C-alpha atoms as an extended CHARMM CRD file, in Angstrom:
* protein
*
       281  EXT
         1         1  MET       CA            -10.1430000000        3.6120000000       27.3880000000  PROA      1               0.0000000000
         2         2  SER       CA             -9.8230000000        6.7570000000       29.0770000000  PROA      2               0.0000000000
         3         3  GLU       CA             -9.1620000000        9.6600000000       27.6740000000  PROA      3               0.0000000000
         4         4  PRO       CA             -6.3390000000       10.8500000000       25.5760000000  PROA      4               0.0000000000
         5         5  ARG       CA             -3.8310000000       12.8420000000       27.0430000000  PROA      5               0.0000000000
         6         6  ILE       CA             -0.1500000000       14.0560000000       26.2630000000  PROA      6               0.0000000000
         7         7  ALA       CA              2.1000000000       12.1570000000       28.5460000000  PROA      7               0.0000000000
         8         8  ALA       CA              5.1260000000       13.2980000000       27.1720000000  PROA      8               0.0000000000
         9         9  LEU       CA              7.0080000000       15.9400000000       24.8400000000  PROA      9               0.0000000000
        10        10  ASN       CA             10.4660000000       15.6980000000       23.9130000000  PROA      10              0.0000000000
        11        11  VAL       CA             12.7750000000       18.0600000000       21.5000000000  PROA      11              0.0000000000
        12        12  TYR       CA             15.7780000000       16.2900000000       19.5920000000  PROA      12              0.0000000000
        13        13  PRO       CA             17.3910000000       19.6270000000       18.8190000000  PROA      13              0.0000000000
        14        14  VAL       CA             20.8110000000       17.6480000000       16.9730000000  PROA      14              0.0000000000
        15        15  LYS       CA             19.6450000000       14.0780000000       14.5450000000  PROA      15              0.0000000000
        16        16  SER       CA             20.0920000000       11.4630000000       16.1820000000  PROA      16              0.0000000000
        17        17  CYS       CA             21.6390000000       12.8500000000       19.5210000000  PROA      17              0.0000000000
        18        18  ARG       CA             19.7110000000       12.9690000000       22.9390000000  PROA      18              0.0000000000
        19        19  GLY       CA             16.8680000000       14.3790000000       23.3210000000  PROA      19              0.0000000000
        20        20  ILE       CA             15.4430000000       16.8010000000       26.0210000000  PROA      20              0.0000000000
        21        21  ALA       CA             11.8980000000       16.2460000000       27.6180000000  PROA      21              0.0000000000
        22        22  ARG       CA              9.7320000000       19.2370000000       28.3310000000  PROA      22              0.0000000000
        23        23  ASP       CA              6.2280000000       19.7900000000       29.8280000000  PROA      23              0.0000000000
        24        24  ARG       CA              5.7140000000       22.3840000000       27.2090000000  PROA      24              0.0000000000
        25        25  ALA       CA              6.7230000000       22.9160000000       23.6400000000  PROA      25              0.0000000000
        26        26  HSD       CA              6.2650000000       25.3720000000       20.9830000000  PROA      26              0.0000000000
        27        27  VAL       CA              4.5240000000       24.2620000000       17.9960000000  PROA      27              0.0000000000
        28        28  THR       CA              5.9490000000       25.1080000000       14.3730000000  PROA      28              0.0000000000
        29        29  LEU       CA              5.0980000000       23.5330000000       10.8060000000  PROA      29              0.0000000000
        30        30  ARG       CA              8.5670000000       21.7360000000       11.1330000000  PROA      30              0.0000000000
        31        31  GLY       CA              7.9830000000       20.3760000000       14.5720000000  PROA      31              0.0000000000
        32        32  LEU       CA              8.3940000000       21.1220000000       18.2590000000  PROA      32              0.0000000000
        33        33  ALA       CA             10.8030000000       23.7550000000       19.7770000000  PROA      33              0.0000000000
        34        34  ILE       CA             11.6050000000       24.5780000000       23.0040000000  PROA      34              0.0000000000
        35        35  ASP       CA             13.6380000000       27.6450000000       24.4990000000  PROA      35              0.0000000000
        36        36  GLY       CA             14.1480000000       28.8610000000       20.3940000000  PROA      36              0.0000000000
        37        37  ALA       CA             15.4040000000       25.4520000000       18.9750000000  PROA      37              0.0000000000
        38        38  ALA       CA             13.3810000000       23.7500000000       16.9020000000  PROA      38              0.0000000000
        39        39  ASP       CA             13.2470000000       19.5080000000       16.4650000000  PROA      39              0.0000000000
        40        40  ARG       CA             16.0790000000       17.9050000000       14.5170000000  PROA      40              0.0000000000
        41        41  GLU       CA             17.1240000000       21.6050000000       13.5390000000  PROA      41              0.0000000000
        42        42  TRP       CA             21.1140000000       20.4660000000       13.6830000000  PROA      42              0.0000000000
        43        43  MET       CA             22.3850000000       17.5730000000       12.0650000000  PROA      43              0.0000000000
        44        44  ILE       CA             25.9420000000       15.9350000000       11.9890000000  PROA      44              0.0000000000
        45        45  VAL       CA             27.4650000000       15.2180000000        7.9690000000  PROA      45              0.0000000000
        46        46  ASP       CA             30.4210000000       13.5980000000        6.5870000000  PROA      46              0.0000000000
        47        47  ARG       CA             32.9100000000       14.9080000000        4.4830000000  PROA      47              0.0000000000
        48        48  ASN       CA             30.6100000000       14.4040000000        1.3600000000  PROA      48              0.0000000000
        49        49  ARG       CA             28.2650000000       16.5980000000        3.4300000000  PROA      49              0.0000000000
        50        50  ARG       CA             25.6790000000       13.8510000000        3.7660000000  PROA      50              0.0000000000
        51        51  PHE       CA             23.8530000000       12.9650000000        6.8740000000  PROA      51              0.0000000000
        52        52  VAL       CA             25.1170000000       10.9260000000        9.7810000000  PROA      52              0.0000000000
        53        53  THR       CA             23.5550000000        8.9560000000       12.5490000000  PROA      53              0.0000000000
        54        54  GLN       CA             23.2050000000        6.3150000000       15.0870000000  PROA      54              0.0000000000
        55        55  ARG       CA             22.8700000000        3.5630000000       12.0310000000  PROA      55              0.0000000000
        56        56  GLU       CA             26.6260000000        4.2530000000       10.8510000000  PROA      56              0.0000000000
        57        57  PHE       CA             27.7030000000        5.1660000000       14.5030000000  PROA      57              0.0000000000
        58        58  PRO       CA             25.7380000000        4.2190000000       17.5940000000  PROA      58              0.0000000000
        59        59  ARG       CA             27.8260000000        6.2150000000       19.8930000000  PROA      59              0.0000000000
        60        60  LEU       CA             25.8520000000        8.8590000000       18.8820000000  PROA      60              0.0000000000
        61        61  ALA       CA             23.3450000000        8.1000000000       21.4000000000  PROA      61              0.0000000000
        62        62  LEU       CA             25.7600000000        9.2240000000       23.8620000000  PROA      62              0.0000000000
        63        63  VAL       CA             25.7230000000       12.6580000000       23.0490000000  PROA      63              0.0000000000
        64        64  GLY       CA             23.6310000000       14.8290000000       25.1190000000  PROA      64              0.0000000000
        65        65  THR       CA             21.9770000000       18.1650000000       23.8870000000  PROA      65              0.0000000000
        66        66  ALA       CA             20.9220000000       21.1010000000       26.4170000000  PROA      66              0.0000000000
        67        67  LEU       CA             20.1460000000       24.6640000000       25.7810000000  PROA      67              0.0000000000
        68        68  GLU       CA             21.4220000000       27.6650000000       27.4730000000  PROA      68              0.0000000000
        69        69  PRO       CA             20.5050000000       31.5660000000       26.4760000000  PROA      69              0.0000000000
        70        70  GLY       CA             22.3830000000       31.6990000000       22.7820000000  PROA      70              0.0000000000
        71        71  PHE       CA             23.7630000000       28.1730000000       22.8390000000  PROA      71              0.0000000000
        72        72  LEU       CA             23.4870000000       24.4950000000       21.7900000000  PROA      72              0.0000000000
        73        73  VAL       CA             25.7820000000       22.1660000000       24.3610000000  PROA      73              0.0000000000
        74        74  LEU       CA             27.2960000000       19.2670000000       23.5910000000  PROA      74              0.0000000000
        75        75  THR       CA             27.9900000000       16.7950000000       26.1270000000  PROA      75              0.0000000000
        76        76  ALA       CA             29.6630000000       13.0670000000       25.9870000000  PROA      76              0.0000000000
        77        77  PRO       CA             31.6000000000       10.9110000000       28.1610000000  PROA      77              0.0000000000
        78        78  GLU       CA             35.2370000000       11.7450000000       28.6820000000  PROA      78              0.0000000000
        79        79  GLN       CA             34.7440000000       14.8320000000       26.7160000000  PROA      79              0.0000000000
        80        80  ALA       CA             34.3290000000       18.7310000000       28.0320000000  PROA      80              0.0000000000
        81        81  PRO       CA             30.7560000000       20.3990000000       26.9700000000  PROA      81              0.0000000000
        82        82  VAL       CA             31.0570000000       22.2970000000       23.8110000000  PROA      82              0.0000000000
        83        83  ALA       CA             28.7290000000       25.3130000000       23.4170000000  PROA      83              0.0000000000
        84        84  VAL       CA             27.6380000000       26.1110000000       19.7390000000  PROA      84              0.0000000000
        85        85  PRO       CA             26.3110000000       29.7140000000       19.2320000000  PROA      85              0.0000000000
        86        86  THR       CA             22.1010000000       29.2290000000       18.0810000000  PROA      86              0.0000000000
        87        87  SER       CA             22.3640000000       32.1380000000       15.7350000000  PROA      87              0.0000000000
        88        88  ALA       CA             20.7320000000       30.8170000000       12.8030000000  PROA      88              0.0000000000
        89        89  THR       CA             22.5850000000       32.0910000000        9.9900000000  PROA      89              0.0000000000
        90        90  ALA       CA             26.4200000000       32.2740000000       11.8690000000  PROA      90              0.0000000000
        91        91  GLY       CA             28.4160000000       29.8270000000        9.4160000000  PROA      91              0.0000000000
        92        92  ALA       CA             29.1770000000       29.4760000000        6.3040000000  PROA      92              0.0000000000
        93        93  PRO       CA             26.1220000000       28.4300000000        3.5750000000  PROA      93              0.0000000000
        94        94  ARG       CA             26.1360000000       24.4780000000        3.1380000000  PROA      94              0.0000000000
        95        95  GLN       CA             23.9800000000       22.4320000000        0.9840000000  PROA      95              0.0000000000
        96        96  VAL       CA             24.1350000000       19.0910000000        2.9780000000  PROA      96              0.0000000000
        97        97  LEU       CA             22.1750000000       15.6720000000        2.0440000000  PROA      97              0.0000000000
        98        98  VAL       CA             19.6440000000       14.1720000000        4.3620000000  PROA      98              0.0000000000
        99        99  TRP       CA             18.3830000000       11.0470000000        2.3870000000  PROA      99              0.0000000000
       100       100  GLN       CA             17.4480000000       12.1990000000       -1.3450000000  PROA      100             0.0000000000
       101       101  SER       CA             17.0410000000       15.5580000000       -0.4460000000  PROA      101             0.0000000000
       102       102  THR       CA             19.7920000000       18.7560000000       -0.9860000000  PROA      102             0.0000000000
       103       103  VAL       CA             19.0960000000       21.2790000000        1.9580000000  PROA      103             0.0000000000
       104       104  ALA       CA             20.6560000000       24.2310000000        2.4710000000  PROA      104             0.0000000000
       105       105  ALA       CA             22.3170000000       24.5420000000        5.8390000000  PROA      105             0.0000000000
       106       106  TYR       CA             25.1640000000       26.6470000000        7.8500000000  PROA      106             0.0000000000
       107       107  ASP       CA             28.0010000000       25.3350000000        9.0740000000  PROA      107             0.0000000000
       108       108  ALA       CA             28.2320000000       25.2520000000       12.6320000000  PROA      108             0.0000000000
       109       109  GLY       CA             31.8870000000       26.0030000000       13.0780000000  PROA      109             0.0000000000
       110       110  ASP       CA             35.2470000000       24.2460000000       13.3280000000  PROA      110             0.0000000000
       111       111  GLU       CA             35.3750000000       23.7400000000       17.0050000000  PROA      111             0.0000000000
       112       112  ALA       CA             31.9490000000       22.1970000000       17.3490000000  PROA      112             0.0000000000
       113       113  ALA       CA             33.4110000000       20.2780000000       14.3120000000  PROA      113             0.0000000000
       114       114  ASP       CA             36.1460000000       19.1340000000       15.8940000000  PROA      114             0.0000000000
       115       115  TRP       CA             34.3260000000       17.8490000000       19.0790000000  PROA      115             0.0000000000
       116       116  ILE       CA             32.2480000000       15.5490000000       17.0630000000  PROA      116             0.0000000000
       117       117  SER       CA             35.0210000000       14.3900000000       14.8090000000  PROA      117             0.0000000000
       118       118  VAL       CA             36.9050000000       13.4770000000       17.8950000000  PROA      118             0.0000000000
       119       119  PHE       CA             34.2430000000       11.6530000000       19.7030000000  PROA      119             0.0000000000
       120       120  LEU       CA             33.2550000000        9.5510000000       16.8490000000  PROA      120             0.0000000000
       121       121  GLY       CA             36.8170000000        9.0660000000       15.2770000000  PROA      121             0.0000000000
       122       122  VAL       CA             36.0630000000       10.1230000000       11.5860000000  PROA      122             0.0000000000
       123       123  ASP       CA             36.1560000000       13.7710000000        9.9440000000  PROA      123             0.0000000000
       124       124  VAL       CA             32.1940000000       15.5730000000       10.7800000000  PROA      124             0.0000000000
       125       125  ARG       CA             30.6320000000       18.9730000000       10.5960000000  PROA      125             0.0000000000
       126       126  LEU       CA             27.3560000000       20.1240000000       12.2140000000  PROA      126             0.0000000000
       127       127  VAL       CA             25.0970000000       21.9360000000       10.3000000000  PROA      127             0.0000000000
       128       128  ARG       CA             21.9260000000       23.7740000000       11.2940000000  PROA      128             0.0000000000
       129       129  PHE       CA             19.3250000000       23.9560000000        8.7720000000  PROA      129             0.0000000000
       130       130  ASP       CA             18.5250000000       26.9740000000        7.2260000000  PROA      130             0.0000000000
       131       131  PRO       CA             15.0940000000       28.6930000000        8.4120000000  PROA      131             0.0000000000
       132       132  ALA       CA             14.7590000000       30.1270000000        4.6270000000  PROA      132             0.0000000000
       133       133  ALA       CA             14.7290000000       26.5910000000        3.4640000000  PROA      133             0.0000000000
       134       134  GLN       CA             11.4230000000       24.4180000000        2.9560000000  PROA      134             0.0000000000
       135       135  ARG       CA             12.2000000000       20.3550000000        2.9580000000  PROA      135             0.0000000000
       136       136  LEU       CA              8.7230000000       19.7000000000        1.7510000000  PROA      136             0.0000000000
       137       137  CYS       CA              7.2270000000       15.9650000000        2.9880000000  PROA      137             0.0000000000
       138       138  ASN       CA              6.3980000000       13.2590000000        0.6560000000  PROA      138             0.0000000000
       139       139  PRO       CA              3.4420000000       14.6630000000       -1.3000000000  PROA      139             0.0000000000
       140       140  GLU       CA              2.0420000000       10.5460000000       -0.8630000000  PROA      140             0.0000000000
       141       141  PHE       CA              1.2940000000       10.9950000000        2.1970000000  PROA      141             0.0000000000
       142       142  ALA       CA              1.0630000000       14.7000000000        3.0050000000  PROA      142             0.0000000000
       143       143  GLY       CA             -1.1710000000       15.3430000000       -0.1410000000  PROA      143             0.0000000000
       144       144  ASP       CA             -0.8730000000       18.8960000000       -1.0460000000  PROA      144             0.0000000000
       145       145  SER       CA             -0.5110000000       20.1460000000        2.2410000000  PROA      145             0.0000000000
       146       146  GLY       CA              2.5240000000       21.9890000000        1.7310000000  PROA      146             0.0000000000
       147       147  ALA       CA              4.0420000000       20.2670000000        4.8880000000  PROA      147             0.0000000000
       148       148  HSD       CA              7.5430000000       20.4620000000        5.3790000000  PROA      148             0.0000000000
       149       149  THR       CA             10.1790000000       19.5980000000        8.1910000000  PROA      149             0.0000000000
       150       150  ALA       CA             13.9180000000       20.1380000000        9.0360000000  PROA      150             0.0000000000
       151       151  PHE       CA             16.3340000000       17.3280000000        9.4550000000  PROA      151             0.0000000000
       152       152  ALA       CA             13.7980000000       14.7200000000       10.7240000000  PROA      152             0.0000000000
       153       153  ASP       CA             13.7580000000       11.7240000000        8.3320000000  PROA      153             0.0000000000
       154       154  GLY       CA             10.5640000000       12.7230000000        6.5730000000  PROA      154             0.0000000000
       155       155  TYR       CA              8.2680000000       14.3510000000        8.8380000000  PROA      155             0.0000000000
       156       156  PRO       CA              7.7120000000       16.3830000000       11.5270000000  PROA      156             0.0000000000
       157       157  VAL       CA              6.1870000000       15.1350000000       14.4500000000  PROA      157             0.0000000000
       158       158  LEU       CA              6.2120000000       11.4870000000       15.2640000000  PROA      158             0.0000000000
       159       159  VAL       CA              3.2260000000       10.0800000000       17.8680000000  PROA      159             0.0000000000
       160       160  ILE       CA              3.4290000000        7.3000000000       19.8410000000  PROA      160             0.0000000000
       161       161  GLY       CA              0.5220000000        5.5500000000       22.2500000000  PROA      161             0.0000000000
       162       162  GLU       CA              2.3210000000        4.6450000000       25.5900000000  PROA      162             0.0000000000
       163       163  ALA       CA              0.1270000000        1.7870000000       24.9470000000  PROA      163             0.0000000000
       164       164  SER       CA              1.6500000000        0.2840000000       22.4030000000  PROA      164             0.0000000000
       165       165  LEU       CA              5.1390000000        0.3380000000       24.2180000000  PROA      165             0.0000000000
       166       166  ALA       CA              3.1750000000       -1.5820000000       26.6080000000  PROA      166             0.0000000000
       167       167  GLU       CA              1.7430000000       -4.3730000000       23.9700000000  PROA      167             0.0000000000
       168       168  LEU       CA              5.3120000000       -4.7860000000       22.6300000000  PROA      168             0.0000000000
       169       169  ASN       CA              6.8210000000       -4.8190000000       26.3690000000  PROA      169             0.0000000000
       170       170  ALA       CA              4.2950000000       -7.7470000000       27.1160000000  PROA      170             0.0000000000
       171       171  ARG       CA              5.3470000000       -9.5260000000       24.0020000000  PROA      171             0.0000000000
       172       172  LEU       CA              9.4390000000       -9.1670000000       25.1650000000  PROA      172             0.0000000000
       173       173  ALA       CA              8.2990000000      -10.8080000000       28.5580000000  PROA      173             0.0000000000
       174       174  GLN       CA              6.5260000000      -13.8120000000       27.1170000000  PROA      174             0.0000000000
       175       175  GLN       CA             10.0290000000      -14.5880000000       25.5940000000  PROA      175             0.0000000000
       176       176  HSD       CA             11.7910000000      -13.3010000000       28.9290000000  PROA      176             0.0000000000
       177       177  SER       CA             13.4290000000      -10.6110000000       27.4370000000  PROA      177             0.0000000000
       178       178  PRO       CA             13.7330000000       -6.8890000000       29.3550000000  PROA      178             0.0000000000
       179       179  ALA       CA             10.9690000000       -4.4250000000       28.7520000000  PROA      179             0.0000000000
       180       180  LEU       CA             12.0150000000       -1.2570000000       26.8020000000  PROA      180             0.0000000000
       181       181  PRO       CA             11.9480000000        2.5950000000       27.2170000000  PROA      181             0.0000000000
       182       182  MET       CA             10.1780000000        4.6170000000       24.8690000000  PROA      182             0.0000000000
       183       183  ASN       CA             13.3920000000        6.3650000000       24.0590000000  PROA      183             0.0000000000
       184       184  ARG       CA             14.1830000000        3.6240000000       21.6210000000  PROA      184             0.0000000000
       185       185  PHE       CA             11.7550000000        5.3360000000       19.5480000000  PROA      185             0.0000000000
       186       186  ARG       CA             12.6910000000        8.6470000000       19.8160000000  PROA      186             0.0000000000
       187       187  PRO       CA              8.5270000000       10.1180000000       19.5470000000  PROA      187             0.0000000000
       188       188  ASN       CA              8.2760000000       13.9050000000       19.5990000000  PROA      188             0.0000000000
       189       189  VAL       CA              4.6740000000       13.3760000000       21.3730000000  PROA      189             0.0000000000
       190       190  VAL       CA              3.5640000000       10.5820000000       23.6790000000  PROA      190             0.0000000000
       191       191  VAL       CA              0.2360000000        9.8830000000       24.1390000000  PROA      191             0.0000000000
       192       192  ILE       CA             -1.4910000000        8.2130000000       27.3150000000  PROA      192             0.0000000000
       193       193  GLY       CA             -5.3580000000        6.9870000000       27.1550000000  PROA      193             0.0000000000
       194       194  LEU       CA             -4.9420000000        4.6670000000       23.4430000000  PROA      194             0.0000000000
       195       195  ASP       CA             -5.4910000000        1.6400000000       22.3450000000  PROA      195             0.0000000000
       196       196  ALA       CA             -2.2410000000       -0.4370000000       21.6130000000  PROA      196             0.0000000000
       197       197  HSD       CA             -1.6160000000        0.8680000000       18.3310000000  PROA      197             0.0000000000
       198       198  GLU       CA             -4.5300000000        2.6350000000       17.9420000000  PROA      198             0.0000000000
       199       199  GLU       CA             -2.7560000000        5.5770000000       16.5260000000  PROA      199             0.0000000000
       200       200  ASP       CA             -2.3740000000        4.0830000000       13.5790000000  PROA      200             0.0000000000
       201       201  HSD       CA             -6.2200000000        4.3500000000       12.7140000000  PROA      201             0.0000000000
       202       202  LEU       CA             -6.8270000000        8.1870000000       13.6020000000  PROA      202             0.0000000000
       203       203  ASP       CA             -7.0050000000       10.8490000000       11.2510000000  PROA      203             0.0000000000
       204       204  THR       CA             -6.0190000000       13.8350000000       13.8130000000  PROA      204             0.0000000000
       205       205  LEU       CA             -5.0020000000       14.3360000000       17.4990000000  PROA      205             0.0000000000
       206       206  SER       CA             -6.0400000000       17.7760000000       18.8020000000  PROA      206             0.0000000000
       207       207  ALA       CA             -4.8250000000       19.5120000000       22.1770000000  PROA      207             0.0000000000
       208       208  CYS       CA             -4.4580000000       23.4930000000       22.8530000000  PROA      208             0.0000000000
       209       209  GLY       CA             -5.6430000000       24.5560000000       19.1490000000  PROA      209             0.0000000000
       210       210  VAL       CA             -3.0710000000       22.1140000000       17.8300000000  PROA      210             0.0000000000
       211       211  VAL       CA             -4.4210000000       20.5150000000       15.0850000000  PROA      211             0.0000000000
       212       212  LEU       CA             -1.9070000000       16.9560000000       14.3760000000  PROA      212             0.0000000000
       213       213  LYS       CA             -3.1050000000       14.6890000000       11.1810000000  PROA      213             0.0000000000
       214       214  LEU       CA             -1.3140000000       11.7360000000       11.5640000000  PROA      214             0.0000000000
       215       215  VAL       CA             -0.3160000000       10.5620000000        8.1810000000  PROA      215             0.0000000000
       216       216  LYS       CA              2.2560000000        7.8930000000        7.4800000000  PROA      216             0.0000000000
       217       217  PRO       CA              3.0800000000        4.9860000000        9.8110000000  PROA      217             0.0000000000
       218       218  CYS       CA              6.5670000000        5.5850000000       11.0970000000  PROA      218             0.0000000000
       219       219  THR       CA              8.7200000000        2.6040000000        9.5510000000  PROA      219             0.0000000000
       220       220  ARG       CA             11.7590000000        1.4360000000       12.3730000000  PROA      220             0.0000000000
       221       221  CYS       CA             15.3490000000        0.8830000000       11.2610000000  PROA      221             0.0000000000
       222       222  GLN       CA             17.8490000000       -0.1730000000       13.3510000000  PROA      222             0.0000000000
       223       223  ILE       CA             18.5670000000        2.8150000000       15.5620000000  PROA      223             0.0000000000
       224       224  THR       CA             15.8100000000        1.2240000000       17.8620000000  PROA      224             0.0000000000
       225       225  THR       CA             18.0010000000       -1.5980000000       18.7410000000  PROA      225             0.0000000000
       226       226  THR       CA             20.3710000000        0.7900000000       20.0470000000  PROA      226             0.0000000000
       227       227  ASP       CA             20.6120000000        1.4370000000       23.9350000000  PROA      227             0.0000000000
       228       228  GLN       CA             19.8860000000        4.7230000000       23.8800000000  PROA      228             0.0000000000
       229       229  ASP       CA             21.5540000000        5.1880000000       27.6050000000  PROA      229             0.0000000000
       230       230  THR       CA             24.6460000000        3.0110000000       26.7870000000  PROA      230             0.0000000000
       231       231  ALA       CA             24.9400000000        2.9120000000       22.7940000000  PROA      231             0.0000000000
       232       232  ASN       CA             25.0880000000       -1.1950000000       23.0730000000  PROA      232             0.0000000000
       233       233  VAL       CA             23.2550000000       -2.8050000000       20.0940000000  PROA      233             0.0000000000
       234       234  GLY       CA             21.1340000000       -5.4800000000       20.3630000000  PROA      234             0.0000000000
       235       235  VAL       CA             18.1980000000       -7.3930000000       18.1810000000  PROA      235             0.0000000000
       236       236  GLU       CA             15.3130000000       -5.7900000000       20.0720000000  PROA      236             0.0000000000
       237       237  PRO       CA             12.8390000000       -4.9050000000       19.2140000000  PROA      237             0.0000000000
       238       238  LEU       CA             13.0210000000       -4.9770000000       15.6940000000  PROA      238             0.0000000000
       239       239  ARG       CA             13.2300000000       -9.1970000000       16.1940000000  PROA      239             0.0000000000
       240       240  THR       CA              9.5810000000       -8.9430000000       17.9880000000  PROA      240             0.0000000000
       241       241  LEU       CA              8.0500000000       -6.2980000000       15.7210000000  PROA      241             0.0000000000
       242       242  GLY       CA              8.9040000000       -8.2440000000       12.9690000000  PROA      242             0.0000000000
       243       243  GLY       CA              6.3150000000      -10.7660000000       14.0530000000  PROA      243             0.0000000000
       244       244  TYR       CA              3.2370000000       -8.9030000000       14.0720000000  PROA      244             0.0000000000
       245       245  ARG       CA              4.1660000000       -5.1610000000       12.8370000000  PROA      245             0.0000000000
       246       246  ASN       CA              5.3400000000       -5.8160000000        9.9300000000  PROA      246             0.0000000000
       247       247  ASP       CA              3.7630000000       -3.5710000000        7.2720000000  PROA      247             0.0000000000
       248       248  PRO       CA              4.5760000000       -5.0650000000        3.0730000000  PROA      248             0.0000000000
       249       249  ARG       CA              3.1870000000       -2.3360000000        1.9790000000  PROA      249             0.0000000000
       250       250  LEU       CA              6.0170000000        0.0040000000        3.3530000000  PROA      250             0.0000000000
       251       251  GLY       CA              8.6830000000       -2.6840000000        3.2240000000  PROA      251             0.0000000000
       252       252  GLY       CA              9.1780000000       -2.6770000000        7.1360000000  PROA      252             0.0000000000
       253       253  VAL       CA              7.9840000000       -2.8430000000       10.6750000000  PROA      253             0.0000000000
       254       254  THR       CA              6.4550000000        0.1590000000       11.8960000000  PROA      254             0.0000000000
       255       255  PHE       CA              5.9070000000        1.5100000000       15.7640000000  PROA      255             0.0000000000
       256       256  GLY       CA              4.4490000000        4.9780000000       15.7190000000  PROA      256             0.0000000000
       257       257  MET       CA              2.8950000000        7.5990000000       13.5030000000  PROA      257             0.0000000000
       258       258  ASN       CA              4.0730000000       10.6260000000       11.5610000000  PROA      258             0.0000000000
       259       259  ALA       CA              2.1340000000       13.4910000000       11.6950000000  PROA      259             0.0000000000
       260       260  ILE       CA              1.9670000000       17.1670000000        9.9220000000  PROA      260             0.0000000000
       261       261  VAL       CA              0.9160000000       20.1790000000       11.7540000000  PROA      261             0.0000000000
       262       262  VAL       CA             -2.5950000000       21.2100000000        9.6680000000  PROA      262             0.0000000000
       263       263  ALA       CA             -3.0630000000       24.2060000000       12.3860000000  PROA      263             0.0000000000
       264       264  GLY       CA             -2.3410000000       25.6380000000       15.3130000000  PROA      264             0.0000000000
       265       265  ALA       CA              1.4190000000       26.4940000000       14.7680000000  PROA      265             0.0000000000
       266       266  GLY       CA              2.4330000000       29.2340000000       17.1420000000  PROA      266             0.0000000000
       267       267  ARG       CA              1.0200000000       27.9080000000       19.9560000000  PROA      267             0.0000000000
       268       268  GLU       CA              1.6310000000       25.5710000000       22.4320000000  PROA      268             0.0000000000
       269       269  LEU       CA              1.2080000000       21.8880000000       23.6590000000  PROA      269             0.0000000000
       270       270  VAL       CA              1.3630000000       21.0620000000       27.2750000000  PROA      270             0.0000000000
       271       271  ALA       CA              2.2900000000       17.6700000000       28.8240000000  PROA      271             0.0000000000
       272       272  GLY       CA             -0.9940000000       16.6220000000       30.7960000000  PROA      272             0.0000000000
       273       273  GLU       CA             -3.6820000000       18.3360000000       28.4260000000  PROA      273             0.0000000000
       274       274  SER       CA             -6.2330000000       16.0960000000       27.0000000000  PROA      274             0.0000000000
       275       275  MET       CA             -6.6980000000       15.1610000000       23.3830000000  PROA      275             0.0000000000
       276       276  SER       CA             -9.5680000000       14.8150000000       20.9580000000  PROA      276             0.0000000000
       277       277  MET       CA             -9.1920000000       12.5650000000       17.7860000000  PROA      277             0.0000000000
       278       278  THR       CA            -10.8160000000       11.6450000000       14.5170000000  PROA      278             0.0000000000
       279       279  TYR       CA            -10.8220000000        8.5240000000       12.7760000000  PROA      279             0.0000000000
       280       280  ARG       CA             -9.9490000000        7.7850000000        9.4800000000  PROA      280             0.0000000000
       281       281  PHE       CA            -12.6090000000        5.0620000000        9.3240000000  PROA      281             0.0000000000
């Protein structure tokens, strides 16, 4: 095993849309941020103000995100881009639902709503997380840390080792199935230099003055079966993962580790930097 290093950093400004890869990312208690935009800071909601994802609309995999001064820019096939102001509290306040949480948010306006509605073929709105709000992580796993997140499913950071994907792809190759890219799993921090699924056993990963505590295996849903380049839906990787990554305690297959920020908020993580680690046992 070589020295662990940060292989890649990804931020997904809009939940369930394409992410942005950068060599540097600012660290906040709610996760990574770039150019003033935080991970899963925006979210699409339906008429009932409940969150909408690739689970219901695989086409969201085709919605690109980019950041320009003062704007979040959304792109999609056969539609002109739309620019959404990034002023945190510019729109009307809303109460929205993400899983079992009712969360304070701000509406991103009619132009963005109309643009996404046309693309999906249903009436939806784009909302932005209220920066004054706190959506606590599950204390069963985060303890009394007070860790919180924005519109991520449950935790602010997802960590995956490159070797874990290599192990999956080796198993797929044995079945004469094509290899899958890391974007199927939508991680924030990709680590090189760990053994396959070694992240499962880590207590902390540290780099650049930032300490991430790995608190819960990430149970995987059908989004992983959606090709993030074409939006086509298949059966892998869930079929293969079900043969060796099923966790009966969590009721599903796991891949990667959810993490919280326990030190270093306000600092930057940098791709290529070495990481130190501690183990839970």
